[in-house]
Structures are given as structure tokens and as C-alpha cells.
N, C-alpha and C positions, 0 to 999 in steps of 0.2 A: 504494500500500500504506500502511495506517495506520502512523504513525511511533512509536507507543507501545502496548504491550499488557501487561496484567497477567495472569499465569497462576497460578491457585490450584490446588494439588494437595496430596496428603498421605494419611495413614492414614485408613481408615474409622473414624468415631467421634471424630476429632480436632478437629472444629469447622469443617470447610470451609464448611458452609452459613452459619454465623455470620459467617465472613470475607467470604463473598459478599454477605451482607446489608449488611455495613459498606461495601462498595464501591458497592452500590446506593444506600445512604443518601448517599454522597458524589457521586452523580450519574453513576456509571459505567453503561454498557450492559453487562449481564452475561448470559452464556450458560452454563448448567450442563450438565455431562456432554457437552461437545463431543467427538465422535470425533476422535482425534489426526490421522486422515487428512484432516480438513477444516480443520485449523488454518491452513494456508497459504491455502486458498481463502477462509476467513473474513477473514484479514488483507487479502487483495486486495479483497474486497468492501467492507471498511471504508474503503478508499482514497477512495471516493465521499463519505464523511462525515468530512472532515478535522478537524473540531472536536470530534468525539465521543470520549470516553475509553471504552475497552473493556476488559473482563475476561472470562476464560473459566475454567471449572473442569473439570479432567480428573483422573480417578482410576482406581482398579483396576476400575471397572465396564467400562472398555474394555481389559481385561487383555491381550487378544491383540494390540492395537495399541500397547501402552505402549512397546515398544522404539523406536517412531518418534518419541516426544516429544522426547528430547534432541537428536536429529538435526534435527527441525523447528525447535526453538528456536534451534539454532546457525545454521540457514539464514536464519531471520528476522533474527538479529543481523547476519549477513553482508550482508543486504540493507539494513542501516541502521535496522532497527526497534529501539527501546529496549525490551528485554524485562525485566519485573520478574517473577521467578518466586518465589513464596512456597510453602513446603512446611510444612504443619501436621503436627506429630507429638505423641505422648504416650507415656508409659510403657505397657508391656504390661499391668501391673496396672490402670492407669487405664482403658485400652480395654476390658479384661475387665469392669470394674465398670460402665462406661457401657452396654455391650451387655446386661449382666444387668439393669440398671435399666430400660432402655427396651424390652427384649425384641425388639430389632431383629435381623434376620438379616444376617449378614455377606455382602456382595455376591459374594464368591468362592465361597460355597456357600450354597444356599438352606436348608440344614438344619443350619447350624453349631451352633445352640443345642441342637438335638435330640441332638447327639453329646456334649453336656456341655462343661464348661470346658476339658478337655484338647484336644478337637477344635478348639475355638475358638482356643485358644492356638497350636496348630499352624497354623491358617489365618492368624492375625496374623503369625506368623513368615514364612510364605510371602509375604504381602503386603509385608513389609519387604524381602524379597529382590527382589521384582519392582520395587519403587520405589527401590532403593538408588542407581542411577545418577542418577535424577531428583533425589533428595534431595541428592546431592553437588553438583549444579549450581544449587541454590536457596538462598534465605535461609530458614533453618529457624526456626519458631516453636514452642516447646514449650508446649503447652496443658495439661499435666498438672495444674497448680495454678492455672489461670486460670478465673475465672468468665466467663460469656458476655459480660457488660458490660466486663470487663477486656480480653478478646480484641477486642471491637469497638473499644475505644479504642486498643489497640495497633496494629491494622491501619490505622486512620484516621491515626495518627501517622506511618506510613510513606509515605502517599500524596503529601504535598507534596514529598518528596525525589525529584529526577530519578533514574530507574532506571539511567541509564548513568553515574552518579557514585558513587564509593565512600562509604558511610556507616558510621560507627562507632556501634555500639550498646553502651553500657556498662551492665552489669546487676549489681546487688548481690543476694546470696542467702544463705540459711542452709544450712550443710552438714547440719544436723540434719533438713532437709526434702528433701535430695537435690541433686545437681549438675544444673543445667539441661541438657537435652538439646540445646538450640540453641546452646550456647557453642562458639565456635571456639577460644578460649583461656580457661583457668581459672587464677586466681591465688588461692592459699590464704593468708589473712592472719590466721589464728587464733593465730599466735605473737606478734602485736603486743599491746601493753598494752590492756586491755579496760575501757572505761568502765562496763561492767555492774557492776563491783565498787565503783564510786563511788556511794553512795546517792543523791546529788543528781542524778547523771547517768543513773541506771538507767532512769527512765521516758521519757527524751528519745531522740532519734534523731541520726544523723550529720548531719542537715540543720540541727540546732539549734546556735546559736552557742556555748553552753557546751561541748558535746561537741566541736565543731570546734576550739575553742581548746585544749581538753585534749589532743586528738590532735596538733594542730599543734606542741605543745611536746615531743612524744615523738620523739627522734632516729630510732628504728627506723621510725616511720611515714613520716617524711620520706625515709628511705632506700628504703623499699618503693615510694613514689610515684615516686621518681627511676628506680628499676630498671624498673618497668612502663613508664614513659614512654620510657625509652631503648630498650626492646625494640620498642615500637610505632613510634617514630621511625625505627628501622632498617629495619623490614619493610613498613610501610604502602605506601610508594611501589611496591615490588615487587608487592604484592597488587593495587594499583590498575592497574598495567600488565598484570596477568594477568586483567583484566576482572572483578574481584570487585566486586559491587554493595554487599554488606554484610559487615562483620566484627563479630562479637559477642564482646565481652570481658567475662567474668564474674569478679567479685571476691567471694569468699565468706568469711564469718566464722561464728561459732557460731550466732548468732541472726539474722543479717541485719538488724541494727538500728543498730549504731553504726559499727564500723570499716569494713566493706565499703561502707556507705552514704556515709560521709565520703570514702573514696577514689574512689568512682564520681563523686561531685560534683566533686572536685578534677580528676579526669581529664577530665571533661566540659568544665570551664573551660579546661584546657590545650589541648585539641585542637579546640575549637569554631571557632577562627579559621582553621583549615586544612582541616578536613573537616566534612562534615555529621555532627552528633552527636545521638544520641538517648539519653536516660537512662531506665532502668527500675530500680525497686526492688521486687523480687518479693514480699518479705514486707511491704512498706508500701503498695504501690499498691492502691487499692481498699478499704483499711481505714478 
């Protein structure tokens, strides 16, 4: 049986095809819309090709067999297979807009668009319900505000990390653009001193030395950094023992430019020596 497999799943319209293309670009052998009943047989077949990295995409197109997927993934893990399960998600408003722009039909109903937006919204809600258990067992990627190129880059950044080791994803964001759907923990730092009100610092970001020095001198910022670090230090070992592959920690401020970016950079430095760490700046990446 193959020793590693990546499973791509998620909401229709969330970008699964883009994620699968990223894996193909990285040299993976990819199978789209694999029936869940065949997942075990596929893994056994790949045993004859030990050097090949494989990925499969499964989604609501196999609705009647979806309840099998979490059980099959658990069985593979029990057999010693390192399973990386990625679940792509997006806000309902984003999904509605994407279906409207592309005029695609939702796979749960061939005539979803003909019933108008309300019917499509109900179909999306049903899909969320069907995929809820699978989402809970996967690393979630919120694609609501990601361009295709950003999603490609993010998926590729996950690939070098062994799927059976816990990785920390630190993400900065702006509350004014919404809380990321893929966050396991969210820390609000809007109460901290804001470099935005310093004219010389306003056009810079938390990655720039003048902003970092300004925030380093603020006692409240240091306290926030210590509190978040203490929380993670206390719980990460337990999450790793519970076979978590990824933990996403989101830090938000008003604009996602100064305070949250600085704290994400500092947290990344603190935890990089002990855990696999990935840094994302939602409002800066790709700009």
C-alpha cells in the first residue's frame, strides 16, 4: 500500500480543480472524482509504485458514498498511510457569486441556477451539511479572498511538510474583510497601539523594520505575544498527540497590515524551531 496520499475535497466552487493542478505541477499523480468506495483499492494499487506521490479529489459528486470517506481515511491511517486531507471552503456569498459568474450548475442539482439564488443557497447549505464530518477531519483552506495564483502557491507551500507531523500555520488578516474560515484559533489585536496613526509608518507593513521597532517598544504588544505563545505552548503537544496535521492560528487587526503582520512574524520565529511553521499574510500576499 502506498505510504502517503493527499486527498483534496471541499465545497463546489471553492477551487478544488486549482488545488489539483498545483499538485500536478508538483509532480503528483492525480485522480479527480475518485469514488470513495475505490479509495482503499487505489491505495493498494499504488503499492506497486512506491516512489510515486499520489493525490485524489473527492467531493459531493459522489454524494451517496460520502459517509464512507472519513471511515476510509481512518482505515488508511491505521494501516500506516500518511494521509494529508485538504478541505477547500469559501463563504456562501463567494460561492453564490462564482456560480453566477460562471453559470455552472451545482452538482447536487442539475437545475440549481434555474431555481434562482434562493434555491442555490439552499443547495450550498445542504452540501455543507453533507461535508461537515469530512471538513472536521481536514486542514481547511478558505479561498474566499484568494486568487487562483495565491491558492496555487499556498497548496504548493504545504507539500514539502510531512503529512503525519503537526504544522503551525500563522495567518494575519483584516477584520474589516472578515474572519478567515480556516482558522482554528483567532486572536483579536485591535486594542494594541496602531502604527497606522504614525504618518511615517502608515505606508509600511509589520515586516518592515521601523514598524517592528515601534511595536517592539509597546508593552501591550509584548504582553499579547507572550499570552498567545503561552497558550500554544500549553496545547500544541496535546493536539499533536491527537493526530492533528495542521493548526491554523489567525491574528487579526483592523487593516491586516501592521500589528497582526508583526505578531505573525514574531510567532513564526518563536515556534519554527519546534514545529513546522508556515506564515500567511492574507491582505499582503499577492499584492
